[in-house]
C-alpha positions in Angstrom: 0.6 -106.5 105.3 -1.0 -109.9 106.1 1.4 -111.7 103.9 5.1 -112.1 103.9 5.3 -109.8 101.1 3.4 -108.1 98.2 4.1 -110.8 95.5 2.3 -113.7 97.8 -0.6 -110.9 98.5 -1.1 -110.4 94.6 -0.8 -114.5 94.2 -3.5 -115.0 97.0 -5.5 -112.2 95.5 -5.3 -114.0 92.2 -6.3 -117.4 93.6 -9.6 -115.9 95.0 -10.9 -113.8 91.8 -8.8 -115.3 89.0 -11.5 -113.8 86.4 -11.5 -110.5 87.9 -8.1 -109.8 89.5 -7.1 -106.2 89.2 -4.3 -106.0 91.5 -3.2 -102.5 93.5 0.6 -101.4 92.5 1.3 -98.5 94.6 0.9 -99.6 98.3 4.9 -100.0 98.3 6.7 -98.9 95.3 4.7 -98.5 92.3 7.7 -99.2 89.5 10.6 -101.0 91.8 7.7 -103.6 93.2 4.7 -103.4 92.6 4.3 -103.4 88.6 7.2 -106.2 88.7 5.1 -108.6 91.0 2.0 -107.6 89.1 3.6 -109.0 86.0 5.0 -112.0 87.9 1.4 -113.0 88.9 0.0 -112.4 85.8 2.3 -114.2 83.8 2.1 -117.1 86.1 -1.6 -117.2 85.5 -1.0 -117.4 81.7 1.1 -120.1 82.3 -1.3 -121.8 84.2 -3.7 -121.6 81.3 -5.9 -118.9 82.5 -7.2 -116.4 80.0 -7.4 -113.5 82.0 -6.6 -109.7 81.0 -4.0 -108.5 83.1 -5.1 -105.5 85.2 -3.7 -103.0 87.8 -5.0 -100.2 89.6 -2.9 -96.9 90.7 -4.5 -94.8 93.6 -1.8 -92.3 94.0 1.4 -90.7 92.5 1.6 -89.0 89.5 -0.7 -91.1 87.3 -0.2 -89.9 83.9 3.6 -90.7 84.4 2.7 -93.9 86.2 0.4 -95.1 84.0 2.7 -94.8 80.7 5.6 -96.6 83.1 3.2 -99.2 83.6 2.1 -99.6 80.0 5.3 -100.1 78.9 6.6 -102.5 81.3 3.1 -104.6 80.9 3.8 -104.8 77.1 7.7 -105.5 77.5 6.8 -108.3 79.5 4.4 -109.8 76.8 1.0 -108.7 78.7 -1.1 -107.4 75.9 -3.6 -104.9 76.3 -3.2 -104.1 79.7 -6.4 -102.6 82.0 -4.9 -99.8 83.9 -7.6 -98.4 86.3 -6.7 -95.1 87.8 -8.4 -93.6 91.3 -7.9 -91.4 94.0 -10.8 -88.6 93.8 -10.9 -88.3 90.6 -13.2 -85.7 88.9 -13.7 -84.6 85.3 -11.1 -82.1 85.4 -8.7 -84.2 86.7 -9.7 -86.7 84.1 -9.5 -84.3 81.1 -6.2 -83.4 82.3 -4.5 -87.2 82.7 -6.1 -87.2 79.2 -4.3 -84.1 77.5 -1.2 -85.3 79.4 -1.6 -88.8 77.4 -2.2 -91.1 79.9 -2.3 -94.3 79.6 -5.2 -95.3 81.7 -8.4 -96.9 80.2 -10.6 -97.5 83.2 -11.7 -94.8 85.7 -12.5 -95.5 89.7 -14.3 -92.5 90.3 -16.4 -93.0 93.6 -16.3 -89.8 96.3 -16.6 -87.1 93.9 -19.4 -88.8 92.5 -21.7 -90.1 94.6 -21.6 -87.1 97.5 -22.5 -84.5 94.7 -18.7 -83.1 95.5 -19.3 -79.6 93.6 -22.9 -79.2 94.3 -23.9 -80.3 97.4 -27.1 -78.6 97.5 -29.8 -77.8 94.4 -31.0 -74.3 95.4 -34.7 -73.4 94.0 -36.9 -70.8 94.6 -40.2 -70.6 92.8 -40.9 -66.8 91.0 -44.2 -65.5 90.3 -44.6 -64.7 86.7 -48.5 -64.3 86.2 -51.2 -63.6 88.2 -55.0 -64.7 87.3 -57.1 -61.7 87.2 -60.4 -60.4 85.6 -60.7 -63.7 83.5 -57.1 -63.6 81.9 -53.2 -63.8 82.8 -52.0 -60.9 83.9 -47.8 -60.7 83.6 -45.5 -59.9 86.5 -42.1 -59.6 86.7 -39.2 -59.1 89.7 -37.3 -55.8 89.3 -34.5 -55.1 91.2 -31.6 -52.6 91.1 -29.6 -55.7 89.9 -30.6 -56.4 86.2 -29.0 -59.5 86.0 -31.8 -60.7 88.4 -35.0 -59.4 86.6 -37.2 -62.3 85.5 -39.1 -63.1 82.1 -42.4 -62.2 82.7 -45.9 -64.2 81.6 -46.5 -67.7 81.0 -44.2 -69.5 78.8 -43.4 -72.3 76.1 -40.2 -73.4 75.3 -39.2 -74.4 71.5 -36.2 -76.1 70.5 -34.8 -75.3 67.1 -32.7 -77.7 65.0 -30.4 -77.8 62.1 -30.8 -80.3 59.1 -28.3 -82.7 60.9 -30.6 -82.8 63.9 -28.4 -81.1 66.3 -29.5 -78.1 68.5 -29.5 -74.4 67.4 -30.9 -72.6 70.7 -34.0 -72.6 72.4 -37.0 -69.5 72.2 -39.1 -68.9 75.3 -42.5 -67.7 73.6 -45.8 -66.4 75.5 -48.2 -68.9 75.9 -50.7 -67.7 73.2 -48.0 -67.5 70.7 -47.3 -69.2 67.5 -44.0 -70.1 66.2 -42.0 -70.9 63.0 -40.7 -74.3 62.7 -38.2 -73.3 59.8 -35.7 -70.4 58.4 -34.2 -68.0 60.3 -35.6 -67.7 63.8 -35.6 -64.0 65.3 -35.4 -63.4 69.1 -34.4 -61.1 71.8 -31.4 -61.5 74.2 -32.5 -62.9 77.5 -30.7 -60.4 79.3 -30.6 -57.2 77.0 -34.4 -58.0 75.6 -34.0 -54.6 73.3 -31.0 -56.5 71.2 -32.2 -58.5 68.4 -30.5 -62.2 67.8 -31.3 -64.9 65.2 -30.9 -69.1 64.6 -30.2 -69.3 61.1 -31.1 -72.1 59.3 -33.8 -73.8 61.5 -34.8 -77.1 59.8 -37.3 -78.4 62.6 -38.9 -77.3 66.0 -39.9 -79.2 69.3 -41.7 -77.9 72.4 -39.6 -79.4 75.2 -42.1 -78.1 78.1 -45.1 -80.8 79.2 -47.7 -80.4 81.8 -46.8 -83.0 84.6 -49.1 -81.6 87.3 -52.5 -79.8 86.9 -55.1 -78.5 89.9 -53.0 -81.1 92.3 -53.2 -84.1 90.1 -50.3 -85.8 87.6 -51.6 -85.9 84.2 -50.0 -88.8 82.9 -47.8 -92.1 84.3 -44.5 -91.6 86.0 -41.6 -92.4 83.5 -39.3 -95.2 85.0 -35.7 -94.2 85.9 -34.3 -95.8 82.7 -36.3 -94.2 80.3 -35.6 -90.8 81.7 -31.8 -92.1 81.4 -32.1 -92.8 78.0 -34.2 -89.9 77.1 -31.6 -87.8 78.5 -28.5 -89.4 76.6 -30.8 -88.9 73.5 -30.6 -85.5 73.8 -27.3 -84.8 75.0 -26.1 -86.7 72.3 -27.4 -84.5 69.9 -25.8 -81.4 71.4 -22.8 -79.9 70.1 -19.5 -80.7 71.5 -18.7 -77.1 71.6 -21.5 -76.8 74.2 -20.2 -79.8 76.3 -16.3 -79.2 76.6 -15.1 -78.3 80.3 -12.9 -75.2 79.3 -14.3 -72.3 77.7 -17.6 -74.0 76.5 -19.8 -72.1 73.8 -22.6 -70.5 75.5 -25.9 -72.1 74.5 -28.6 -69.4 72.8 -32.0 -69.3 74.7 -33.9 -66.5 73.5 -37.2 -64.4 74.1 -39.5 -64.6 71.5 -39.9 -60.7 69.9 -43.1 -60.3 71.6 -41.7 -61.8 75.4 -38.8 -59.2 74.7 -40.7 -56.4 73.8 -42.8 -56.9 77.2 -39.6 -57.6 79.4 -38.2 -54.5 77.7 -41.6 -52.2 78.5 -41.9 -53.9 82.4 -38.4 -52.8 82.9 -38.7 -49.3 81.8 -42.5 -49.3 83.4 -43.6 -52.1 85.6 -47.0 -51.2 86.1 -47.9 -49.8 82.4 -47.1 -53.5 80.9 -49.9 -54.8 79.0 
């Protein structure tokens, strides 16, 4: 509002940032003034010989509808490959919904709900005792309550991930520390919440142990990986995960099973916590 008109404000902004000019078109009236004024400025820049990709930002209103109108108006004005940025408290659910509506948005300005951990502002964590060192060996321990869902998995464990022939994860199995495991074929385990129930991972082609010791007797056992390396490793693992486990709505539940031996131990301890071996 420091300028006489929206058009003059756009022109001033374009003069300051000719190489990265993104115009906010919803300050007054998106369709009647914002987009038409943005079109005028980008055409003027093109007539001046400036090579710039026309770019606008939508920050309010019906983003799906307005993006379609904006895309059509810019193409009709001869502005090819327009960049349409959307913002306004976006999160993964809103973005997925806008995509389902066919929004012509090709850049997402996610701020508040990304940097503030909006849906999970705290990360609760609780240590659970699973074994005690007694008489020269580890004795398994398990929390047993009236709420069966809160029962923990006893004993020191190792975690193994199984992959199919294409390198996609089939599921994970928790093994007791001294156990050995098969690396391929049909792998049998027990359901974590119902350890008497047998489950299977079919056609496993390879296996990889996931847990690594990083602290031992209060000291680090290796170098600390840099943030970039952690990110790259996470993205590599994530890319191998089938899409049905990553969708926002009704995702497939990824299998995490107990080994037969661990499942049998848990079943016994649920019935008689003091009598488990």
